[in-house]
ROMARFI-918242 format. One record per residue: residue in three letters; x, y, z of N, C-alpha, C in turn. Coordinates in steps of 0.2 Angstrom, whole numbers, plus 2048, in hexadecimal, padded with zeros to 3 digits. Example, Ala and Ser with C-alpha at 12.3 -4.5 7.8 and 13.67 -1.06 7.14 Angstrom:
REM ROMARFI-918242
ALA8427E482783E7EA8278427F0827SER8407F58238447FB824840800827
//
This chain:
REM ROMARFI-918242
UNKC4B746CABC4D740CA8C4973ACABUNKC45737CA7C40732CAAC4472CCACUNKC4A72ACAAC4C724CABC53724CAFUNKC5472ACB3C5972BCB8C5772ACBFUNKC5A726CC3C58725CCAC5E726CCFUNKC5C729CD5C6172ACDAC5F725CE0UNKC64721CE2C6271CCE7C6671ECEDUNKC63720CF2C66723CF8C6A71DCFCUNKC6F71FD00C7371BD04C6F719D0AUNKC73716D0FC71713D15C6E719D1AUNKC7071FD19C6E724D1DC6A72AD19UNKC6872FD1CC65734D19C69737D13UNKC67738D0DC6B73AD08C6E741D09UNKC74742D07C78748D08C7574ED04UNKC75754D07C71759D04C7475BCFDUNKC7B75BCFDC7E75CCF7C7C757CF1UNKC7B751CF3C7974CCEEC7274ECECUNKC6E74FCF0C67751CEFC66757CEAUNKC6A75CCEBC6A762CE7C6C760CE0UNKC7175CCDFC7375ACD9C6E756CD5UNKC6B751CD9C6674CCD6C60750CD4UNKC5E755CD8C58759CD6C5A75DCD0UNKC60760CCFC62764CC9C62760CC3UNKC63759CC3C63755CBDC5C752CBCUNKC57753CC1C51750CC0C50748CC1UNKC55745CC5C5573ECC6C4F73DCCBUNKC4C737CCBC47735CD0C4B732CD6UNKC49734CDCC4C731CE2C4972BCE5UNKC4D726CE7C4B720CEAC4E71FCF0UNKC4B71FCF6C4E71FCFCC4C718D00UNKC49713CFDC4770ED01C4D709D04UNKC5370AD01C59706D03C5B708D09UNKC5970ED0CC5C710D13C5970CD19UNKC54707D17C52703D1DC576FFD20UNKC576FFD27C5C6FCD2BC5B6F5D2BUNKC616F1D2BC606E9D2CC5C6E7D32UNKC586E2D32C546E0D37C586DDD3DUNKC5D6D9D3BC606D5D3FC656D9D44UNKC666D7D4AC6B6DBD4EC716D7D4FUNKC726D1D4BC786CDD4BC7D6D0D46UNKC826D3D48C876D7D43C896D3D3DUNKC8B6CDD3EC8E6C9D38C886C7D33UNKC826C7D35C7C6C6D31C796CCD2DUNKC7B6D2D30C786D8D2DC7A6D8D25UNKC806D7D23C816D8D1BC7C6D3D17UNKC7B6CDD1AC766C8D17C6F6CBD17UNKC6D6CED1CC676D1D1DC666D7D18UNKC6B6DBD17C6B6E0D12C6A6DED0BUNKC6E6D8D0AC6D6D6D03C666D3D01UNKC646CFD06C5D6CCD05C586D1D04UNKC586D7D08C546DCD08C546E0D01UNKC5A6E1CFFC5B6E4CF8C596E0CF3UNKC5A6DACF3C576D5CEEC506D5CEDUNKC4D6D5CF3C456D5CF3C426DBCF1UNKC466E1CF2C446E7CEFC456E7CE7UNKC4A6E4CE5C4B6E4CDEC466E0CDBUNKC436DACDEC3E6D6CDBC376DACDAUNKC366DFCDFC306E3CE0C306E9CDBUNKC366ECCDAC376F2CD6C396F2CCFUNKC3C6ECCCDC3F6ECCC6C3A6EECC1UNKC346ECCC2C2F6EDCBDC2D6F4CBBUNKC2F6F8CC0C2E6FFCBFC33703CBBUNKC39700CBAC3E704CB6C3E702CAFUNKC41707CABC41705CA4C48702CA3UNKC496FFC9DC4F6FCC9BC54702C9AUNKC5B700C9BC60705C9BC5F70BC9FUNKC5C70BCA5C5B710CA9C62712CACUNKC63718CAFC6971ACB3C6771ACBAUNKC6C717CBEC6B717CC5C7171ACC9UNKC7071FCCDC75723CD0C75720CD7UNKC7A71DCDAC7A71ACE1C7E71FCE5UNKC7B721CEBC7E725CEFC84722CF3UNKC8471BCF3C8A718CF6C8A711CF3UNKC8F70DCF4C8F706CF2C8B702CF6UNKC88705CFCC84701D00C7E6FDCFCUNKC7C701CF7C766FECF2C796FACEDUNKC7F6F8CEDC826F4CE7C7E6EDCE6UNKC7C6EACEBC786E4CE9C726E5CE5UNKC6E6EBCE7C686EDCE3C6A6EECDCUNKC706F2CDBC726F4CD4C756EECD0UNKC786E9CD4C7A6E3CD0C746DFCCDUNKC6F6DFCD0C696DBCCEC666DFCC8UNKC656E6CC9C626EACC4C676EACBDUNKC6D6EACBEC726EACB8C706E4CB4UNKC6F6DECB7C6E6D8CB3C676D8CAFUNKC636DBCB3C5C6DBCB0C5A6E0CABUNKC5D6E6CACC5B6ECCA8C606EFCA4UNKC666ECCA4C6C6EFCA0C6D6F6CA2UNKC6C6F7CA9C6D6FECABC74701CACUNKC74708CACC7A70BCADC7A70DCB4UNKC8070BCB8C8170CCBFC86711CC0UNKC84717CC4C8971CCC6C8971CCCEUNKC8F71BCD1C9071BCD8C94721CDBUNKC90724CDFC9472ACE3C98726CE9UNKC9E727CE9CA2724CEECA3728CF5UNKCA0725CFACA1729D01CA9728D03UNKCAA72CD08CB172CD0ACB5726D0CUNKCB1721D0FCB471BD12CB4715D0DUNKCB1716D07CAF710D03CB670CD00UNKCBB710CFFCC170DCFDCC770FD01UNKCC6711D07CCB713D0CCCF70CD0DUNKCD570CD0CCD9706D0CCD8702D13UNKCD7705D18CD6701D1FCCF6FDD1EUNKCCA700D1BCC46FCD1ACC36F7D15UNKCC86F8D10CC76F3D0ACC76ECD0CUNKCCC6E9D10CCB6E2D12CC56DFD14UNKCC06E4D17CBA6E2D19CB56E3D13UNKCB66E7D0FCB16E9D0ACB26E5D03UNKCB86E3D02CBA6E0CFCCB56DACFAUNKCB36D6CFFCAF6D0CFECA86D2CFCUNKCA66D8CFEC9F6DBCFCCA06DDCF5UNKCA56E1CF4CA66E3CEDCA76DECE8UNKCAA6D8CEACAB6D3CE5CA56CFCE4UNKCA16CECE9C9B6CACE9C966CDCE4UNKC966D4CE4C916D7CDFC956DACD9UNKC9B6D8CD8C9E6DACD2C9F6E1CD1UNKCA16E5CD6CA16ECCD6CA46EFCCFUNKCAA6ECCCDCAD6EFCC7CA96EFCC1UNKCA56EACC0CA06E9CBAC996ECCBBUNKC976ECCC1C906EECC3C906F6CC2UNKC956F9CC5C95700CC5C99703CBEUNKC96707CBBC9970ACB4C9E710CB6UNKC9B714CBAC9F71ACBCC9F71CCC3UNKCA471FCC5CA5721CCCCA6728CCDUNKCA372BCD2CA4732CD4CA7733CDBUNKCAC736CDCCAF737CE3CB173FCE3UNKCB4740CE9CB5747CEBCBD749CEBUNKCC1743CEBCC8744CECCCC740CE7UNKCD2743CE5CD773FCE1CDA73ACE5UNKCDA73ACECCDD735CF0CD872FCF0UNKCD2730CF0CCD72BCF0CCD727CE9UNKCCE72BCE4CCF729CDDCD5724CDDUNKCDA726CE0CE0722CDFCDF71BCE3UNKCDC71BCE9CDA715CECCD6711CE8UNKCD1714CE4CCD710CE0CD070CCDAUNKCD5710CD7CD970ECD2CDE708CD5UNKCE0709CDBCE4704CDECE06FDCDFUNKCDA6FECE0CD56F9CE1CD46F5CDBUNKCD56F8CD5CD46F5CCFCCF6F8CCAUNKCCC6FECCCCC7701CC8CCB706CC3UNKCC9706CBCCCB70ACB7CCB711CB9UNKCD0715CB8CD071CCBACCB720CB6UNKCCA71ECAFCC6722CABCBF721CADUNKCBD71DCB1CB671CCB3CB5720CBAUNKCBA723CBDCB9727CC3CBA72ECC2UNKCB5732CC4CB5739CC4CB573DCCAUNKCBA741CCBCBB745CD1CB774CCD1UNKCB274DCD5CAE753CD5CAF756CDCUNKCB275CCDCCB3760CE2CAD762CE6UNKCAC761CECCA7764CF0CA676BCF0UNKCA176ECF0CA0775CF0C9B777CF6UNKC9C77DCF8C99780CFEC92783CFCUNKC8D782CFFC87786CFEC8778CD02UNKC8C78ED06C8C794D0AC90799D07UNKC8D79FD06C907A4D02C947A9D07UNKC9A7A9D07C9E7ADD0BCA37B1D07UNKCA37B8D08CA77BCD04CAE7BDD08UNKCB27C0D04CB97C1D06CBA7C5D0CUNKCB57CBD0DCB57CFD12CB47CCD19UNKCAF7C7D18CAD7C4D1FCB37C0D21UNKCB77BDD1DCBD7B9D1FCC27BED22UNKCC37C3D1ECC97C8D20CC77CBD27UNKCC17CCD28CBF7D0D2ECBE7CBD34UNKCBF7C5D33CBE7C0D38CC37C0D3EUNKCC17C1D44CC57C1D4ACC77BBD4CUNKCCD7BAD4FCCF7B4D52CCC7B3D59UNKCC87ADD59CC57ACD60CC77A5D62UNKCC67A4D68CC779DD6BCC1799D6AUNKCBF798D64CB9794D62CBA78FD5DUNKCB8789D5ECB9783D59CB2780D57UNKCB277ED51CAC77BD4ECAD774D4CUNKCA8770D4DCA8769D4BCA1767D48UNKCA1765D42C9B763D3EC9B75CD3CUNKC96758D3FC95751D3DC8E74ED3EUNKC8D749D3AC86746D3BC86740D40UNKC8073DD41C7E739D47C83733D47UNKC85730D42C8A72AD43C9172BD46UNKC93732D46C99733D48C9A735D4FUNKC96731D54C96733D5BC9D731D5EUNKCA072CD5CCA772BD5FCAC731D5DUNKCAB734D58CAF73AD56CAE73FD5BUNKCA7740D5CCA5746D60CA8745D67UNKCA973FD69CAC73DD70CB3740D70UNKCB6740D6BCBD742D6ACBD74AD6BUNKCB874DD68CB7754D69CB6756D70UNKCB2753D73CB0754D7ACB6753D7FUNKCBA74FD7DCC174ED81CC5754D80UNKCC6756D7ACCA75CD78CC7762D7CUNKCC0763D7CCBD768D7FCBF769D87UNKCBF763D8ACC1763D91CC8765D92UNKCCC763D8DCD3765D8ECD476DD8CUNKCD0770D89CD0777D87CCA77BD8AUNKCCA77CD90CC477FD93CC3786D91UNKCC8789D8FCC8790D8DCC5791D86UNKCC478CD82CC278CD7BCBA78AD7BUNKCB778DD77CB078CD76CAF787D70UNKCAB781D70CAA77CD6BCA377CD69UNKCA277CD62C9C77CD5FC9B775D5BUNKC97771D5EC9676BD5AC8F76BD57UNKC8F76AD50C8A76BD4CC88765D48UNKC81763D48C7F75ED44C7B758D49UNKC79753D46C7574ED49C7974AD4EUNKC8074BD4EC84748D52C8274AD59UNKC80750D5AC7E753D60C7974FD64UNKC7574BD61C70746D64C74742D69UNKC7A740D68C7E73BD6CC8173ED72UNKC81745D72C85749D77C8074AD7DUNKC82747D83C7E748D89C8374CD8EUNKC80751D91C84755D96C8A758D94UNKC8B75CD8EC9175ED8CC95763D91UNKC9B764D90C9F769D95C9C770D93UNKC9D774D98C9A77BD97C9D77FD91UNKCA377DD8FCA5780D89CA377DD82UNKC9E779D82C9C775D7CC95777D7BUNKC9377AD75C8C77BD73C8B776D6DUNKC85774D6DC8276FD68C7D772D64UNKC7D771D5EC78774D59C7576ED55UNKC6F76ED54C6C769D4FC6676DD4BUNKC6576BD45C6076ED40C60775D40UNKC66778D3EC6777FD3EC67781D36UNKC66787D35C66789D2EC6D78AD2BUNKC6E78BD24C7478CD21C77793D24UNKC73798D25C7579ED27C7879ED2EUNKC7479AD33C77799D39C7D795D3AUNKC7E790D35C8478CD35C8A791D33UNKC89795D2EC8E79AD2BC9079ED31UNKC8B7A1D35C8D7A5D3BC927A1D40UNKC9079BD41C94797D46C9B796D43UNKC9C794D3CCA2793D39CA679AD39UNKCA379FD38CA77A6D38CA97A8D3FUNKCA57A6D44CA77A7D4BCAD7A3D4EUNKCAE79ED4ACB4799D4CCBA79AD49UNKCC079AD4CCC679AD4ACC9794D47UNKCC678ED4ACC9788D48CC3783D46UNKCC377FD40CBE77AD3FCC2774D40UNKCBF770D45CC276AD47CBF764D43UNKCC4760D40CC175AD3CCC5754D3EUNKCC3751D44CC774BD47CC5744D44UNKCC3744D3ECC173DD3BCC873AD3AUNKCC7733D3ACCD72FD39CCE72FD31UNKCC9730D2DCCA732D26CC4735D24UNKCC473BD20CBF73ED1DCC1741D17UNKCBD740D11CBF743D0BCBE74AD0AUNKCBA74DD0ECB9755D0CCC0758D0EUNKCC3757D14CC975AD15CCF758D10UNKCCF752D0ECD474FD09CD3753D03UNKCCC754D01CCB757CFACCD75ECFAUNKCCD762D00CCF769D00CD7769D00UNKCDA764D03CE1763D02CE3762CFBUNKCDF75DCF8CE175CCF0CE2762CEC
//
């Protein structure tokens, strides 16, 4: 598809998103991942908007009229807002876990209103019925929201699950921004010295001098991850909110 584009979010695109994007032949754009230059927190949103507007001015000439843009997150809403007006584009937004989390909405609603989220984005994709309900409560038409369940790329057969032995082993998987949550895991590990904890992902970068019962893994293969998960009796998910666990409960 020559006129379908995928715009990455503020962090490295999710593997599942990239697999889907490759399967539909969309062109990947990742320049919006640049971090704001300013270190002053209340000026960062303005810095992001100015940066995205400047990119819009530089790149709009490369797109065809009525192109389709898939946003990895509403982070790139300003860029989509400008494109929508100029190109009569169709905008599809993948909704991350925290985008419509009620606790966050008071801070985000100004951003959404400033760039007319309801009219700028034509369709929304999320992983949970609960997130869809929050979006409807916010005022988005439910007919424009599609719930797509996450699927695993790890192939595990029933025999492997049945033969699994109960061990005092716990796994936790997270990326770099979740360092505060990793600290919770380390506190739990100190309280349970007889248990072995496996912390997997780029969050390991933040962990210095972990307790003896904590092992950290980064840049491992899917097969290595599968072995760690199968060796664990408990998968720990101490996020204040995360859609994957909610989606499984759905």
